[in-house]
C-alpha positions as CSV (number, residue, x, y, z in Angstrom):
1,M,-9.0,-7.1,5.1
2,K,-9.9,-10.7,4.2
3,Q,-10.0,-9.6,0.5
4,Y,-6.2,-9.5,0.6
5,K,-4.8,-13.0,-0.1
6,F,-1.3,-14.2,0.8
7,W,0.1,-17.3,-0.9
8,F,1.6,-20.0,1.3
9,V,4.4,-21.5,-0.7
10,V,6.2,-24.5,0.8
11,G,9.7,-25.5,-0.4
12,S,10.8,-29.1,-0.9
13,Q,12.4,-31.3,-3.6
14,H,11.8,-34.7,-5.3
15,L,14.5,-36.4,-3.2
16,Y,12.1,-37.6,-0.6
17,G,9.5,-39.4,-2.8
18,P,5.8,-38.9,-3.5
19,E,4.6,-40.0,-0.1
20,V,6.6,-37.4,1.8
21,L,5.5,-34.7,-0.7
22,R,1.9,-35.7,-0.2
23,I,2.2,-35.3,3.6
24,V,4.0,-32.0,3.1
25,A,1.1,-30.7,1.0
26,E,-1.6,-31.9,3.4
27,R,0.1,-30.3,6.4
28,A,0.6,-27.1,4.5
29,E,-3.1,-26.9,3.6
30,E,-4.0,-27.6,7.2
31,M,-1.6,-24.9,8.5
32,A,-2.9,-22.3,6.1
33,R,-6.5,-22.9,7.0
34,W,-5.8,-22.8,10.7
35,I,-3.7,-19.7,10.5
36,S,-6.2,-17.9,8.2
37,D,-9.0,-18.5,10.7
38,N,-7.0,-17.2,13.7
39,P,-8.2,-13.9,15.1
40,N,-4.6,-12.5,14.9
41,I,-4.6,-12.8,11.1
42,P,-6.5,-10.0,9.4
43,C,-6.1,-11.3,5.8
44,T,-6.4,-14.7,4.1
45,L,-3.6,-17.1,3.9
46,S,-4.1,-19.6,1.1
47,Y,-1.9,-22.7,0.5
48,K,-0.7,-22.3,-3.1
49,A,1.8,-25.1,-3.8
50,T,4.7,-27.2,-2.7
51,V,7.5,-26.2,-5.0
52,K,10.2,-28.7,-5.9
53,T,12.1,-27.4,-8.9
54,P,13.5,-24.1,-10.2
55,D,10.8,-23.9,-12.9
56,E,8.0,-24.4,-10.4
57,I,9.4,-21.6,-8.2
58,T,9.9,-19.2,-11.1
59,A,6.4,-19.9,-12.5
60,I,4.7,-19.3,-9.2
61,V,6.6,-16.0,-8.6
62,K,5.6,-14.8,-12.1
63,E,2.0,-15.7,-11.4
64,A,2.1,-13.8,-8.1
65,N,3.6,-10.7,-9.7
66,Y,0.8,-10.4,-12.1
67,D,-2.1,-11.5,-9.9
68,D,-3.7,-8.5,-8.3
69,S,-5.4,-10.7,-5.8
70,C,-2.1,-11.8,-4.4
71,A,-0.9,-9.4,-1.7
72,G,2.3,-11.2,-0.9
73,I,4.0,-14.6,-0.4
74,V,4.7,-16.5,2.8
75,T,7.4,-19.2,2.3
76,W,8.3,-22.1,4.5
77,C,10.6,-25.1,4.0
78,H,9.0,-28.1,5.7
79,T,11.7,-30.3,4.1
80,F,15.1,-29.4,2.6
81,S,14.7,-27.1,-0.4
82,P,18.1,-26.4,-2.1
83,S,18.3,-22.7,-2.3
84,K,19.9,-22.4,-5.8
85,M,16.5,-23.5,-7.0
86,W,15.0,-20.3,-5.7
87,I,17.5,-17.8,-7.3
88,N,15.7,-17.1,-10.6
89,G,12.3,-16.8,-8.9
90,L,13.4,-14.6,-6.0
91,K,15.2,-12.3,-8.5
92,L,11.9,-11.7,-10.2
93,L,9.7,-11.3,-7.1
94,Q,7.8,-8.0,-6.9
95,K,5.5,-8.7,-4.0
96,P,6.2,-8.6,-0.2
97,L,7.9,-11.7,1.1
98,C,7.7,-13.3,4.5
99,H,10.0,-16.2,5.4
100,F,8.0,-18.1,8.1
101,A,10.6,-20.3,9.9
102,T,8.4,-22.8,11.7
103,Q,7.8,-26.5,11.9
104,Y,4.7,-28.7,11.8
105,N,5.3,-30.4,15.2
106,R,5.7,-28.4,18.3
107,T,7.9,-30.9,20.2
108,I,10.3,-33.7,19.4
109,P,8.4,-37.0,19.7
110,N,10.7,-39.2,21.8
111,E,9.3,-42.6,20.8
112,E,8.5,-41.8,17.2
113,I,11.6,-40.0,16.1
114,D,13.5,-42.0,13.5
115,M,15.2,-41.3,10.2
116,D,11.8,-41.2,8.3
117,F,10.7,-38.5,10.8
118,M,13.9,-36.7,10.3
119,N,13.6,-36.7,6.5
120,L,10.1,-35.3,6.6
121,N,10.7,-32.6,9.3
122,Q,13.8,-30.7,8.2
123,A,12.6,-27.1,8.7
124,A,15.5,-26.5,11.2
125,H,18.1,-26.6,8.4
126,G,15.7,-26.2,5.4
127,D,14.9,-22.7,6.6
128,R,18.5,-21.8,7.1
129,E,19.3,-22.8,3.5
130,H,16.3,-20.8,2.4
131,G,17.4,-17.8,4.4
132,F,20.9,-17.8,3.0
133,I,19.8,-17.2,-0.6
134,A,17.6,-14.3,0.2
135,T,20.4,-12.7,2.2
136,R,22.9,-13.4,-0.6
137,L,20.5,-11.7,-3.1
138,R,20.2,-8.7,-0.7
139,L,16.4,-9.3,-0.7
140,G,14.3,-7.3,1.7
141,R,11.9,-9.7,3.5
142,K,10.3,-10.4,6.9
143,V,11.7,-13.3,8.9
144,I,9.3,-14.7,11.5
145,M,10.4,-17.7,13.6
146,G,8.3,-19.7,16.0
147,Y,5.6,-22.3,16.3
148,W,2.7,-21.7,13.9
149,K,0.0,-21.9,16.5
150,D,1.6,-19.5,19.1
151,H,-0.2,-16.2,19.8
152,E,2.9,-14.0,19.5
153,V,4.1,-15.6,16.3
154,L,0.7,-15.2,14.6
155,K,0.4,-11.7,15.9
156,E,3.7,-10.9,14.3
157,L,2.5,-12.5,11.0
158,G,-0.7,-10.6,11.1
159,L,1.0,-7.2,11.6
160,W,3.3,-8.0,8.7
161,M,0.3,-8.7,6.6
162,R,-1.0,-5.2,7.5
163,S,2.3,-3.7,6.3
164,A,1.9,-5.6,3.0
165,V,-1.6,-4.2,2.6
166,G,0.0,-0.8,3.0
167,Y,2.5,-1.8,0.2
168,N,-0.3,-2.8,-2.1
169,I,-2.4,0.3,-1.4
170,S,0.7,2.4,-2.1
171,Q,1.1,0.9,-5.6
172,S,-2.0,2.5,-6.9
173,L,-2.5,5.4,-4.6
174,K,-3.8,8.7,-6.1
175,V,-3.6,12.0,-4.3
176,V,-5.8,15.0,-5.5
177,R,-4.2,18.3,-4.7
178,F,-6.6,21.3,-4.5
179,G,-4.2,24.1,-5.0
180,D,-0.4,24.0,-4.5
181,N,1.9,23.7,-1.5
182,M,1.8,26.6,1.0
183,R,4.2,29.3,-0.2
184,Q,7.8,29.2,1.1
185,V,7.3,26.0,3.2
186,A,10.1,23.4,2.6
187,V,9.2,20.2,4.4
188,T,5.8,19.7,2.7
189,E,7.5,20.0,-0.7
190,G,9.2,17.0,-2.4
191,D,9.9,15.1,-5.6
192,K,6.6,13.8,-6.9
193,V,8.2,11.9,-9.8
194,E,10.6,10.1,-7.4
195,A,7.6,9.3,-5.1
196,Q,5.8,7.7,-8.0
197,I,8.9,5.7,-9.1
198,K,9.7,4.6,-5.5
199,L,6.3,4.4,-3.9
200,G,3.7,4.2,-6.7
201,W,1.9,7.3,-5.7
202,Q,0.2,9.5,-8.4
203,V,0.1,13.1,-7.1
204,N,-1.6,15.6,-9.3
205,T,-3.4,18.9,-9.1
206,W,-7.1,19.8,-9.7
207,P,-8.4,23.4,-9.9
208,V,-9.9,24.8,-6.7
209,G,-12.4,26.5,-9.0
210,E,-13.6,23.0,-10.1
211,L,-14.2,22.1,-6.5
212,A,-16.2,25.3,-6.0
213,E,-18.4,24.4,-9.0
214,Q,-19.0,21.0,-7.4
215,I,-19.9,22.6,-4.1
216,N,-22.5,24.8,-5.8
217,A,-24.0,21.8,-7.6
218,V,-24.8,19.9,-4.4
219,S,-28.6,19.7,-3.8
220,E,-30.5,20.8,-0.7
221,A,-31.9,17.3,-0.3
222,E,-28.3,15.9,-0.2
223,V,-27.4,18.4,2.4
224,D,-30.5,17.6,4.4
225,A,-29.6,13.9,4.4
226,L,-26.0,14.6,5.6
227,M,-27.3,17.0,8.3
228,A,-29.4,14.2,9.7
229,E,-26.3,12.0,9.9
230,Y,-24.4,14.7,11.7
231,A,-27.2,15.1,14.2
232,E,-27.1,11.3,14.9
233,K,-23.3,11.0,15.2
234,Y,-22.2,14.3,16.9
235,D,-23.5,16.9,19.3
236,I,-24.4,20.0,17.3
237,N,-23.2,22.9,19.6
238,T,-24.0,25.9,17.4
239,D,-26.9,27.9,16.1
240,N,-25.1,28.7,12.9
241,L,-26.5,25.8,10.9
242,A,-25.8,27.6,7.6
243,A,-22.1,27.2,8.2
244,V,-22.6,23.5,9.0
245,R,-24.7,23.0,5.9
246,Y,-21.9,24.6,3.8
247,Q,-19.4,22.0,5.2
248,A,-21.8,19.3,4.2
249,R,-21.7,20.7,0.6
250,E,-17.9,20.7,0.7
251,E,-17.8,17.1,2.0
252,L,-20.0,15.8,-0.8
253,A,-18.2,17.8,-3.4
254,I,-14.7,16.7,-2.4
255,L,-15.9,13.0,-2.3
256,R,-17.4,13.3,-5.8
257,I,-14.1,14.4,-7.2
258,L,-12.1,11.8,-5.2
259,E,-14.5,9.0,-6.3
260,R,-14.4,10.2,-9.9
261,E,-10.7,10.2,-10.0
262,G,-10.2,6.9,-8.1
263,A,-8.3,8.9,-5.5
264,T,-8.1,8.0,-1.8
265,A,-6.2,11.1,-0.4
266,F,-6.3,14.8,-1.0
267,T,-4.7,18.1,0.1
268,N,-5.8,21.8,0.2
269,T,-4.4,25.0,1.5
270,F,-6.0,28.1,3.1
271,E,-4.0,30.2,0.7
272,D,-6.1,29.0,-2.2
273,L,-9.9,28.9,-1.5
274,Y,-11.0,30.4,-4.8
275,G,-14.8,30.5,-5.1
276,M,-15.3,28.8,-1.7
277,E,-17.0,30.3,1.4
278,Q,-15.2,28.3,4.0
279,L,-12.0,26.3,4.5
280,P,-13.1,22.7,4.7
281,G,-13.0,21.7,8.4
282,L,-15.9,19.4,9.4
283,A,-15.9,18.2,5.8
284,T,-12.2,17.2,5.9
285,Q,-12.7,15.5,9.3
286,R,-15.6,13.5,8.0
287,I,-13.7,12.4,4.9
288,L,-10.7,11.3,7.1
289,E,-13.2,9.4,9.3
290,R,-14.2,7.4,6.2
291,G,-10.6,6.2,5.7
292,Y,-9.3,8.7,3.2
293,G,-5.9,10.5,3.6
294,Y,-5.4,14.2,4.1
295,G,-2.6,16.7,4.2
296,A,-3.0,20.4,5.1
297,E,-1.2,23.2,3.2
298,G,-0.6,21.0,0.2
299,D,1.3,18.3,2.1
300,W,0.8,15.4,-0.2
301,K,3.3,13.1,1.6
302,V,1.4,13.2,4.8
303,A,-1.9,12.8,2.9
304,A,-0.7,9.6,1.3
305,M,0.8,8.3,4.5
306,T,-2.4,8.9,6.4
307,R,-4.3,6.9,3.8
308,I,-1.8,4.1,3.9
309,I,-1.6,3.8,7.6
310,K,-5.4,3.9,7.9
311,A,-5.6,1.1,5.4
312,M,-2.9,-0.9,7.3
313,C,-4.9,-0.5,10.6
314,E,-8.4,-1.2,9.2
315,G,-10.4,-3.2,11.8
316,M,-8.3,-2.1,14.7
317,D,-10.0,0.1,17.2
318,G,-7.4,2.8,18.2
319,G,-7.7,5.4,15.5
320,T,-5.4,7.0,13.0
321,G,-5.3,10.6,11.6
322,F,-3.5,13.6,10.3
323,M,-1.7,15.5,13.1
324,E,0.5,18.5,13.7
325,D,2.8,19.4,16.6
326,Y,1.4,22.8,17.7
327,T,2.9,23.8,21.1
328,Y,4.7,22.5,24.1
329,H,3.9,22.2,27.8
330,L,7.3,22.5,29.5
331,D,6.4,22.3,33.2
332,E,9.4,20.3,34.6
333,G,8.4,16.7,35.1
334,M,5.1,17.3,33.1
335,E,6.4,17.9,29.6
336,Y,3.9,17.3,26.8
337,T,3.3,18.1,23.2
338,L,-0.1,19.6,22.3
339,G,-1.2,18.4,18.9
340,A,-4.0,20.0,16.9
341,H,-4.6,21.8,13.7
342,M,-6.7,24.7,12.4
343,L,-9.6,22.3,11.8
344,E,-8.8,18.9,10.4
345,V,-8.1,16.4,13.2
346,C,-9.7,13.0,12.5
347,P,-12.6,12.0,14.8
348,T,-11.3,8.4,15.0
349,L,-8.8,9.9,17.6
350,A,-11.6,11.2,19.8
351,A,-12.0,10.0,23.4
352,G,-15.7,10.9,23.4
353,K,-18.5,12.2,21.2
354,P,-17.3,15.1,19.1
355,R,-19.1,18.4,19.1
356,I,-19.9,20.4,15.9
357,E,-19.0,24.1,16.6
358,V,-18.5,27.2,14.5
359,H,-15.8,29.7,15.4
360,P,-13.9,32.4,13.6
361,L,-10.7,31.4,11.7
362,G,-8.0,34.1,11.6
363,I,-6.4,33.0,8.3
364,G,-7.8,32.2,4.9
365,G,-10.1,35.3,4.7
366,K,-13.3,33.3,4.5
367,S,-16.4,32.8,6.6
368,D,-16.3,31.1,10.0
369,P,-16.1,27.4,9.4
370,A,-17.8,24.5,11.2
371,R,-15.5,21.9,12.7
372,L,-15.5,18.9,15.2
373,V,-14.1,19.7,18.6
374,F,-13.0,16.9,20.9
375,E,-10.2,15.7,23.2
376,G,-8.0,12.8,22.1
377,K,-7.7,9.4,23.7
378,A,-5.1,8.3,26.1
379,G,-2.8,5.4,25.1
380,K,0.4,4.4,23.5
381,G,0.9,5.1,19.8
382,T,3.2,6.4,17.1
383,V,3.7,9.6,15.1
384,T,5.1,9.1,11.5
385,S,6.7,11.5,9.1
386,L,7.9,10.9,5.5
387,V,10.5,13.4,4.4
388,D,12.4,14.0,1.1
389,M,16.1,14.0,1.9
390,G,17.1,14.8,-1.7
391,G,17.8,11.6,-3.6
392,R,16.0,9.4,-1.1
393,L,13.0,9.3,1.2
394,R,13.2,8.8,5.0
395,L,10.4,7.5,7.1
396,I,10.7,8.7,10.7
397,V,8.6,7.0,13.4
398,Q,8.5,8.0,17.1
399,D,6.8,6.2,20.0
400,I,4.5,8.4,22.0
401,E,2.2,8.0,25.0
402,A,-0.9,10.1,24.7
403,V,-2.7,11.4,27.8
404,R,-6.1,13.0,28.3
405,P,-5.4,16.7,28.1
406,I,-4.3,18.0,31.5
407,M,-6.3,21.2,31.1
408,S,-9.6,22.1,29.6
409,M,-8.5,24.9,27.3
410,P,-12.0,26.3,27.0
411,N,-11.0,29.0,24.4
412,L,-9.3,26.6,22.0
413,P,-12.0,25.8,19.5
414,V,-10.3,22.8,17.8
415,A,-9.8,19.1,18.4
416,R,-6.7,18.5,20.5
417,I,-4.4,15.6,21.6
418,M,-1.7,15.7,24.2
419,W,1.2,13.3,24.4
420,K,4.7,12.6,25.7
421,P,7.2,11.8,22.9
422,M,9.7,9.1,23.7
423,P,12.1,9.0,25.4
424,D,11.0,12.3,26.9
425,L,9.9,15.6,25.3
426,R,13.3,17.4,25.4
427,T,15.2,14.4,24.0
428,G,12.5,13.3,21.7
429,A,12.0,16.7,20.1
430,R,15.7,17.0,19.7
431,L,16.0,13.6,18.0
432,W,13.0,14.4,15.7
433,I,14.6,17.7,14.6
434,L,18.0,16.0,14.0
435,A,16.3,13.5,11.8
436,G,14.5,16.2,9.8
437,G,11.0,15.2,10.8
438,A,8.1,17.4,9.6
439,H,5.6,19.3,11.7
440,H,2.8,17.3,10.0
441,T,2.6,13.7,11.0
442,V,0.3,10.7,11.0
443,L,-0.7,9.9,14.6
444,S,-1.9,6.3,15.2
445,Y,-2.9,4.4,18.2
446,D,-2.7,1.2,16.1
447,A,0.3,1.3,13.9
448,T,3.4,-0.1,15.6
449,P,7.0,0.7,14.8
450,E,7.5,-2.8,13.5
451,M,4.6,-2.5,11.0
452,L,6.0,0.8,9.7
453,E,9.5,-0.6,9.5
454,D,8.3,-3.5,7.5
455,W,6.4,-1.2,5.1
456,A,9.6,1.0,4.7
457,E,11.6,-2.1,3.9
458,M,9.0,-3.3,1.3
459,M,9.2,0.2,-0.3
460,G,13.0,0.3,-0.3
461,I,13.3,3.5,1.7
462,E,15.2,4.6,4.8
463,Y,13.6,4.0,8.2
464,V,14.4,5.8,11.5
465,H,12.9,4.9,14.8
466,I,12.8,7.0,18.0
467,G,11.9,5.1,21.1
468,K,12.2,5.0,24.9
469,D,15.8,3.8,24.7
470,T,17.1,6.0,21.9
471,N,20.4,7.6,22.7
472,V,21.3,11.0,21.2
473,G,24.9,10.3,20.4
474,L,24.2,6.9,18.9
475,F,21.3,8.3,17.0
476,K,23.4,11.0,15.4
477,Q,26.0,8.4,14.4
478,Q,23.2,6.3,12.9
479,L,22.0,9.2,10.8
480,F,25.5,9.9,9.6
481,L,26.2,6.3,8.6
482,A,22.8,6.0,7.0
483,D,23.5,9.1,5.0
484,M,26.7,7.6,3.6
485,A,25.1,4.2,3.0
486,W,22.1,5.5,1.1
487,K,24.3,7.7,-1.1
488,L,26.1,4.6,-2.2
489,R,23.0,2.8,-3.2
C-alpha cells in the first residue's frame, strides 16, 4: 500500500508575507510526515507544495493528473486561500480529492493568541472558502474534519485512501473472460463499452481452447511444486490426487494467461469447458487467494469488483471474496442467508484451515473437480453488487453480520458462509431485490460502506446502501428520486 502516494497540497496566498509562508510550509511537512507514519494510514502522504496563485494551483493539478505515482490529492487551507484561485485547477483535476479540514493547533492558546496568531491560523474560514468552490463546481470529493492527530480522523483518512487505491486500480483493470456469459442470464450481462468509459475496465474474451492448451503445457515438475504447497497450506482430504493435480495445472495455466495479458481478474462458465477435464475449483480459489478477481458464469462485473475491493483492503485481516446467495434459513427469529458457490469461494474468508476434497459436480459434464471446503468466519461485513441499470451503473452495498454456520451440513461439499443481512433477512432481501441487486456479490469483512461510497463517488456512479436503519418506504422513494436524477445527468 505504501507505494501509493498522496500529495498534501496546502492553500495560502502572498498576503501574509514570506515568514508566514515559511511557517506554513514547515508545519505542512511536519504534518505529512507524522500522518504518513501513523498506523491508520496505509499509504504515503507526501507534502507537495504550499500554493499561492492560480498558476501554481493549475500547474500542480496538471502534474498530478499525469504522474502515475500520484494516487490522489489531499488539500488543506492553513491560511486563507481565495477560492477563485482554485477554479481552473479543480476543473482539470482527474485524481481523487480529499479536503482535509483541520488546523495545526489543537486548542486556542489563551495567552499567545493575538492578531499574528490569527493571521497564521485561519483554517476555520480558509477551509470554508475552499469548500465553497468545490461545491460550486459540483466536484465530487471527500471532506474530513477534525484534528490531524486524532485516531478517528486518521482512520477516516486512511479508509478514503483505500477507496482511492480502488479508483487507481480501476483505471487500468483488465478482465479476461474464458467463454461468454451464461446463456439467458440477465444480471451478469452489461455494457462493457460503458464500463470502460466510466470505470476504465478493459473486458475482453480469450478462447477456452487456448486455456486448454496452456493446461496441457504445464510440466509435471511444476505440478509437483504446487502440490507440495497445497500439502503445507491445506488438509488434503481425498485419495483422488489426480483430480487435485489437474487443478494445479489449471491454476498455473490461468495465471500464465493473466500475467501475459496484464490482467488481474477473470471469468469462466461451466457451459464452456472445451478441451478441459474439470471446471476450475481449487484453481480458482487459489487465484482468488492471491488477490485476483473472479466471476462465475461470465460475470465480469463481479470479477472486477472482487479485484478492486481486494486491492482496497490489502493488509487488512478480514478477507474478501466472490460470493453468491444460495438459499435461506427461515426459522422465525433465526433467519439467515447461506452463501456458497459450486466451487469458487475464496479461502481468505475461512474460519479455519481449508480441506481439499473431490466430489461429483452435477453440471458442466466433466470429471469430479477438487475444491477447498471450509466454514466462513463470524463477524460484521458487507456484500456488494454492481448492476447495469441501462444508461448508468448502480453500486449496491448491504451491511451483514456473518455467523459460524449453525449446522454442520455434512453432505454439502463446498465452502459455505452464513449471515444475517441488515436490517433483517426478510426486509434486507426485499430491499436488495427492489434495488436490482445481483445474486453474485463481493463479500468482505474489511470493506466498509463508507469506503465503497467514496469509491462510487470517485467513479461517478450511483450508490445505494442498505443498513440496520433502512426503511422500505423511504428506500423505494430514494430509488425513485435517484432514477429521475440520474436520467437528467
